[in-house]
C-alpha positions as CSV (number, residue, x, y, z in Angstrom):
1,M,215.0,239.6,4.2
2,K,215.8,240.1,7.9
3,W,213.3,240.4,10.8
4,F,213.3,241.3,14.4
5,V,210.7,242.0,17.1
6,D,210.1,245.6,18.2
7,G,207.4,245.8,21.0
8,D,204.2,244.2,19.7
9,Q,205.4,244.2,16.1
10,V,207.5,241.9,13.9
11,V,209.6,244.1,11.7
12,V,210.8,242.8,8.3
13,T,213.5,244.6,6.4
14,K,215.7,244.2,3.4
15,D,219.2,242.6,3.9
16,D,220.9,246.0,3.7
17,F,218.9,247.4,6.7
18,V,220.6,250.4,8.3
19,N,218.1,251.7,10.8
20,L,214.3,252.4,11.1
21,Q,214.6,256.0,9.9
22,E,216.6,255.3,6.8
23,S,215.6,251.8,5.6
24,P,212.2,250.5,4.3
25,T,210.5,248.3,6.8
26,V,207.3,246.3,7.1
27,F,205.5,246.1,10.4
28,I,203.4,243.0,11.2
29,R,201.5,242.5,14.4
30,K,203.4,240.0,16.5
31,D,200.2,238.1,17.4
32,S,198.9,237.8,13.8
33,E,199.2,234.6,11.9
34,Q,202.1,235.9,9.8
35,G,203.8,237.4,12.9
36,K,203.6,234.0,14.6
37,I,205.0,232.2,11.6
38,I,207.9,234.5,11.3
39,Q,208.8,234.1,15.0
40,T,208.8,230.3,14.8
41,S,210.0,229.6,11.2
42,G,211.5,232.9,9.9
43,V,210.4,234.8,6.9
44,R,210.8,231.8,4.6
45,G,208.1,230.0,6.6
46,L,205.4,232.4,5.2
47,P,203.2,231.5,2.2
48,F,204.7,232.7,-1.1
49,S,201.8,235.2,-1.6
50,D,202.7,236.9,1.7
51,L,206.3,237.0,0.8
52,L,205.5,238.8,-2.5
53,F,203.2,241.2,-0.7
54,I,206.0,242.0,1.9
55,K,208.5,242.5,-0.9
56,D,206.2,244.8,-2.7
57,I,205.7,246.9,0.4
58,L,209.5,247.1,1.0
59,D,210.1,248.0,-2.6
60,H,207.7,250.9,-2.2
61,G,209.3,252.4,0.9
62,G,207.8,250.2,3.6
63,G,204.6,250.2,5.6
64,I,202.2,248.0,7.5
65,F,201.3,244.5,6.5
66,I,197.5,244.1,6.7
67,P,196.3,240.7,5.5
């Protein structure tokens, strides 16, 4: 998974990301616990349960991560 910051959101994508219109993405509030973890440690710094949840959202077309 890749990630980047877009405004007040951390955006998580699959490795084959093309653009926001064509690729599934997960939006996470930048100031949330998960957003802060990703910004400091990357996606791999998240708890395993959060990673599974994000992967499931990506596999179903993308969306918003709400813990």
